[in-house]
C-alpha positions as CSV (number, residue, x, y, z in Angstrom):
1,M,0.0,0.0,0.0
2,T,3.0,2.4,0.6
3,G,3.3,3.2,-3.1
4,Q,-0.2,4.3,-3.6
5,L,-1.4,8.0,-3.9
6,R,-2.1,9.6,-0.6
7,L,-5.3,11.4,0.0
8,D,-3.6,14.6,0.9
9,D,-1.6,14.6,-2.4
10,H,-5.0,14.0,-4.2
11,L,-6.5,16.9,-2.4
12,Q,-3.5,19.1,-3.1
13,R,-3.9,18.6,-6.8
14,Y,-7.7,19.3,-6.6
15,S,-7.3,22.4,-4.5
16,E,-5.8,24.3,-7.5
17,T,-8.7,23.5,-9.9
18,A,-11.7,25.8,-8.9
19,P,-12.6,28.8,-6.7
20,H,-14.0,26.7,-3.9
21,A,-11.5,23.9,-4.2
22,L,-9.1,24.9,-1.6
23,A,-11.8,25.2,1.0
24,V,-13.3,21.9,0.0
25,A,-10.0,20.1,0.1
26,A,-9.3,21.5,3.6
27,A,-12.7,20.3,4.8
28,V,-12.2,16.7,3.4
29,D,-8.7,16.6,4.9
30,A,-10.2,17.6,8.3
31,I,-13.0,14.9,8.0
32,A,-10.3,12.3,7.1
33,A,-8.3,13.2,10.2
34,A,-11.5,12.9,12.3
35,A,-12.3,9.6,10.7
36,I,-8.9,8.2,11.7
37,E,-9.8,9.2,15.3
38,I,-13.2,7.6,15.1
39,A,-11.8,4.4,13.6
40,D,-9.4,4.1,16.6
41,L,-12.3,4.9,19.0
42,I,-14.6,2.2,17.5
43,A,-11.8,-0.4,17.4
44,T,-10.8,0.1,21.1
45,G,-12.0,-3.1,22.9
46,D,-12.8,-1.4,26.2
47,L,-15.5,0.6,24.5
48,A,-17.5,-2.5,23.6
49,D,-19.9,-1.9,26.6
50,A,-20.0,1.8,26.6
51,S,-20.6,2.2,22.8
52,G,-24.1,0.6,23.1
53,L,-25.3,2.9,25.8
54,T,-28.1,5.3,25.0
55,T,-28.0,8.9,26.2
56,G,-31.6,9.7,25.1
57,R,-32.9,10.9,21.8
58,N,-31.5,13.4,19.3
59,S,-33.3,16.4,18.0
60,D,-35.2,14.3,15.5
61,G,-36.4,11.6,17.9
62,D,-34.0,8.8,17.2
63,L,-32.1,7.0,19.9
64,Q,-28.8,8.6,20.6
65,R,-25.8,6.5,21.7
66,D,-22.7,7.7,23.5
67,L,-20.6,6.8,20.5
68,D,-22.8,9.1,18.3
69,L,-21.9,12.0,20.6
70,Q,-18.3,11.2,20.7
71,A,-18.0,11.0,16.9
72,D,-19.9,14.2,16.6
73,A,-17.5,15.9,19.0
74,I,-14.5,14.7,17.1
75,L,-15.7,15.9,13.7
76,R,-16.8,19.2,15.0
77,R,-13.4,19.8,16.7
78,C,-11.5,18.9,13.6
79,L,-13.7,21.1,11.4
80,S,-13.7,24.0,13.8
81,R,-10.1,24.8,12.8
82,L,-11.4,25.8,9.3
83,P,-13.3,28.8,8.0
84,I,-16.7,27.2,7.5
85,A,-19.8,29.3,7.0
86,A,-22.3,26.8,8.6
87,L,-22.2,23.3,10.0
88,A,-25.0,20.9,10.4
89,S,-25.1,17.5,12.1
90,E,-27.6,14.8,12.8
91,E,-26.9,15.4,16.5
92,M,-27.6,19.1,16.3
93,R,-31.1,20.7,16.5
94,E,-30.2,23.7,14.3
95,P,-27.2,24.5,12.1
96,Q,-24.2,26.2,13.7
97,I,-23.3,29.5,11.9
98,G,-19.6,30.1,11.8
99,D,-17.5,32.3,9.6
100,R,-19.8,34.4,7.4
101,E,-17.0,35.1,5.0
102,A,-16.2,31.5,4.4
103,K,-16.9,29.8,1.1
104,I,-18.4,26.4,2.1
105,C,-21.0,24.8,4.4
106,V,-20.7,21.2,5.7
107,A,-23.4,18.7,6.8
108,I,-22.5,15.4,8.6
109,D,-24.0,12.3,9.9
110,P,-21.2,11.6,12.4
111,L,-22.0,7.8,13.0
112,D,-24.5,6.2,10.6
113,G,-25.7,2.8,11.7
114,S,-24.4,3.1,15.3
115,S,-26.8,0.4,16.5
116,N,-24.7,-2.0,14.5
117,I,-21.7,-1.5,16.9
118,D,-23.5,-4.0,19.3
119,I,-23.2,-6.8,16.7
120,N,-19.7,-5.8,15.3
121,M,-21.0,-4.7,11.9
122,T,-19.9,-1.8,9.7
123,V,-20.8,1.7,10.6
124,G,-19.7,5.0,9.1
125,T,-19.6,8.7,8.7
126,I,-21.4,10.6,5.9
127,F,-20.6,14.2,4.8
128,S,-21.9,16.7,2.2
129,I,-20.1,20.0,1.3
130,L,-22.0,22.8,-0.2
131,P,-21.3,26.4,-1.4
132,A,-22.1,29.1,1.2
133,P,-25.1,31.1,0.0
134,D,-25.4,34.8,0.6
135,D,-28.2,34.1,3.2
136,L,-26.8,31.4,5.5
137,A,-30.3,30.7,6.7
138,L,-30.7,28.9,3.4
139,A,-27.3,27.0,3.6
140,F,-29.0,23.6,4.0
141,H,-32.0,24.2,1.8
142,Q,-30.1,23.9,-1.4
143,R,-30.8,21.3,-4.0
144,G,-28.6,18.3,-3.9
145,S,-27.2,19.2,-7.3
146,A,-25.5,22.2,-5.6
147,Q,-23.1,20.0,-3.6
148,L,-19.4,20.6,-4.3
149,A,-18.3,17.3,-2.8
150,A,-19.6,14.4,-0.9
151,G,-18.3,11.2,0.8
152,F,-18.6,8.6,3.4
153,V,-16.2,6.6,5.6
154,T,-16.8,2.9,6.5
155,Y,-15.4,1.5,9.7
156,G,-15.2,-2.2,9.1
157,P,-12.5,-4.7,8.5
158,Q,-10.9,-1.8,6.7
159,T,-11.5,1.9,7.2
160,S,-12.3,3.3,3.8
161,L,-13.1,6.8,2.6
162,V,-15.3,7.1,-0.5
163,L,-15.1,10.5,-2.1
164,T,-16.4,12.5,-5.0
165,L,-15.2,16.0,-5.7
166,G,-17.6,16.3,-8.6
167,D,-15.5,14.4,-11.1
168,G,-16.0,10.7,-10.4
169,V,-15.7,8.6,-7.4
170,D,-12.5,7.4,-5.7
171,I,-12.0,5.0,-2.7
172,F,-9.2,5.5,-0.2
173,T,-8.2,3.0,2.4
174,L,-6.6,3.8,5.7
175,D,-2.9,2.8,6.0
176,R,-2.8,2.4,9.8
177,K,1.0,2.2,10.0
178,A,1.4,5.5,8.2
179,G,-1.7,7.1,9.6
180,C,-3.1,8.3,6.3
181,F,-5.5,7.3,3.5
182,R,-4.2,5.9,0.3
183,L,-5.9,5.4,-3.1
184,A,-7.4,1.9,-3.5
185,R,-9.8,2.4,-6.4
186,S,-10.2,5.3,-8.8
187,A,-13.0,6.2,-11.2
188,V,-15.4,3.7,-9.7
189,Q,-18.3,2.8,-12.0
190,I,-21.5,1.0,-11.1
191,S,-22.8,-1.6,-13.5
192,E,-26.1,-0.5,-15.3
193,T,-27.6,-3.9,-14.4
194,C,-27.4,-5.9,-11.2
195,E,-28.0,-9.2,-9.6
196,E,-28.5,-8.0,-6.0
197,F,-31.2,-6.0,-4.3
198,A,-31.4,-4.8,-0.7
199,I,-34.6,-4.0,1.2
200,N,-36.0,-4.9,4.6
201,A,-38.5,-7.6,3.5
202,S,-40.1,-7.8,6.9
203,N,-42.0,-4.6,6.0
204,R,-43.5,-5.9,2.9
205,R,-47.1,-5.6,4.1
206,H,-46.5,-1.9,4.6
207,W,-45.0,-1.1,1.2
208,D,-46.8,0.8,-1.6
209,S,-47.7,-1.4,-4.5
210,P,-44.9,-0.2,-6.9
211,V,-42.3,-1.4,-4.4
212,R,-44.0,-4.7,-3.9
213,A,-44.2,-5.1,-7.7
214,F,-40.5,-4.4,-8.1
215,V,-39.5,-6.9,-5.4
216,D,-41.9,-9.5,-6.9
217,E,-40.1,-9.1,-10.2
218,C,-36.8,-9.6,-8.6
219,L,-38.0,-12.7,-6.7
220,A,-39.5,-14.1,-9.9
221,G,-35.9,-14.4,-11.3
222,V,-35.4,-15.9,-14.7
223,E,-39.1,-16.6,-14.9
224,G,-40.0,-12.9,-14.5
225,P,-39.6,-9.8,-16.7
226,A,-36.1,-9.2,-15.5
227,N,-35.1,-12.5,-17.0
228,H,-32.3,-13.2,-14.5
229,N,-32.0,-14.2,-10.9
230,F,-31.3,-11.9,-8.0
231,N,-29.8,-12.3,-4.5
232,M,-31.3,-10.3,-1.7
233,R,-29.2,-8.5,0.9
234,W,-30.0,-6.4,3.9
235,I,-27.3,-5.0,6.2
236,G,-29.3,-2.1,7.6
237,S,-26.3,0.3,7.5
238,L,-26.5,2.9,4.7
239,V,-22.7,3.2,4.4
240,A,-22.3,-0.5,4.1
241,E,-25.1,-0.9,1.5
242,A,-23.7,2.0,-0.5
243,Y,-20.2,0.6,-0.4
244,R,-21.4,-2.8,-1.6
245,I,-23.2,-1.2,-4.5
246,L,-20.0,0.7,-5.5
247,T,-17.9,-2.3,-5.4
248,R,-20.2,-4.9,-7.0
249,G,-23.4,-3.3,-8.2
250,G,-26.9,-3.7,-7.0
251,V,-29.9,-1.6,-5.9
252,F,-30.9,-0.4,-2.4
253,L,-34.4,0.5,-1.4
254,Y,-35.5,2.3,1.7
255,P,-39.0,3.4,0.6
256,S,-41.7,5.3,2.3
257,D,-44.4,2.9,3.7
258,A,-47.6,2.9,5.6
259,R,-46.1,2.6,9.1
260,P,-46.6,5.7,11.4
261,G,-43.6,8.0,10.9
262,Y,-42.5,6.4,7.6
263,G,-44.9,8.1,5.2
264,D,-42.1,10.5,4.0
265,G,-39.4,7.9,4.2
266,R,-36.9,7.5,6.9
267,L,-33.4,8.8,5.7
268,R,-32.5,12.4,6.1
269,L,-32.3,14.3,2.9
270,T,-29.5,16.8,3.7
271,Y,-26.8,14.6,5.3
272,E,-27.7,11.1,4.1
273,A,-29.7,11.0,0.8
274,H,-28.0,14.0,-0.8
275,P,-24.4,12.9,-0.4
276,M,-25.2,9.3,-1.2
277,A,-27.0,10.4,-4.4
278,M,-24.2,12.5,-5.5
279,I,-21.7,9.7,-5.0
280,I,-24.0,7.1,-6.7
281,E,-24.6,9.4,-9.7
282,Q,-20.9,10.3,-10.0
283,A,-20.2,6.5,-10.3
284,G,-22.8,6.1,-13.1
285,G,-25.8,5.0,-11.0
286,S,-29.1,6.6,-10.1
287,A,-30.8,7.8,-6.9
288,T,-34.5,8.6,-6.6
289,T,-37.5,8.7,-4.2
290,G,-39.3,6.6,-6.7
291,R,-40.8,9.6,-8.3
292,E,-38.2,12.3,-8.2
293,R,-34.5,12.5,-8.6
294,I,-32.8,13.0,-5.2
295,L,-30.4,15.6,-6.3
296,G,-33.3,17.7,-7.6
297,L,-34.8,18.1,-4.2
298,S,-34.2,20.8,-1.6
299,A,-34.8,20.3,2.0
300,Q,-37.5,22.4,3.8
301,S,-36.0,21.6,7.2
302,L,-32.6,20.4,8.4
303,H,-33.8,16.9,9.4
304,Q,-36.3,16.3,6.6
305,R,-36.8,12.6,5.8
306,V,-37.1,11.2,2.3
307,P,-37.4,7.8,0.6
308,L,-34.2,6.6,-1.1
309,I,-33.8,4.1,-3.9
310,M,-30.3,4.0,-5.4
311,G,-27.9,1.9,-7.3
312,S,-27.6,0.4,-10.8
313,S,-29.4,2.7,-13.2
314,N,-31.5,0.1,-15.0
315,E,-33.1,-1.2,-11.8
316,V,-33.6,2.3,-10.4
317,R,-35.3,3.3,-13.7
318,R,-37.6,0.2,-13.4
319,V,-38.7,1.3,-9.9
320,E,-39.5,4.8,-11.3
321,E,-41.5,3.2,-14.1
322,L,-43.6,1.3,-11.6
323,H,-44.2,4.3,-9.5
324,C,-45.4,6.4,-12.5
325,D,-47.6,3.7,-14.2
326,P,-50.4,2.2,-12.1
327,L,-51.5,0.0,-15.0
328,L,-48.0,-1.5,-15.2
329,V,-48.1,-2.3,-11.5
330,A,-51.5,-3.9,-11.9
331,S,-50.4,-6.1,-14.8
332,I,-47.6,-7.4,-12.6
333,S,-49.8,-7.8,-9.4
334,A,-52.7,-9.6,-11.1
335,P,-51.8,-11.0,-14.6
336,L,-54.6,-12.9,-16.3
337,F,-53.1,-16.3,-16.0
338,A,-50.9,-16.0,-12.9
339,R,-51.6,-16.6,-9.3
340,R,-54.5,-14.1,-9.1
341,G,-55.9,-14.7,-12.6
342,F,-59.1,-16.3,-13.8
343,F,-57.7,-19.8,-13.6
344,R,-55.9,-19.6,-10.3
345,L,-57.2,-19.3,-6.8
């Protein structure tokens, strides 16, 4: 690994390319430094008991763990050394206004999937970097397409940083001996087609009919309209699901459903769906609510929730077709000679 390009060298090259580039590069470098601290924190064996402790609920009502707060504190400390116009975090009720002359704003999910710590599964950090608008009250109400950079870090068997600076997606892996990230994969591309889909199938009874129809097509395999077999996956960690899609293709669905509190989806638009959508699109995939492109949306509130369907473009396009065409859904759900047809009971 020692001969591979270092993240700081990659950022140095980028910093000379655009008006905001130096500020963006500095923010990514600070997040990478924080990620190394968080990786060490998570890997420390004596935190195994404390990491699962809940300290209450965050501003959006989700359970808040001690490790969430520690990760948030590390990131905010590392970013505080930079000129940042506004900072938003899942663990903050409202954005924090900083240097009004600064060029960028940063939104973070400090520790995505922290409940997975209990079972020793992958968790991560997600971040989004935006230009600072004239009115900082609008900093985190911009469309996803306004993002200057986005990325996430996975803390698993390896600590990896997935990064887009608006010109493709690169993956860097932590070299623990040297204490730096090194380039592992460049110009990552997601296959247009896939053989894996990820969804929490236990919620099937709550799904809207287009989602049920899509999953039914996948389950039908070679006998269905997709004409090939699928494997089903579900990790329940957004960063782990996204990393799998980037490395071997697939589609991930976290739709809205009929359960109380899930009608508008469950993932946060500003610091989860927006950065993930930018990364997936930069790698040649697609990201949608089912009806709208994620990057075309602007948040009305900091912690606004949204459905997220992302991954291989052909499969995402199929989900959108099913959402937009009720007759197509009906033809899949009740075909004339299939299980619910005239000749089957």
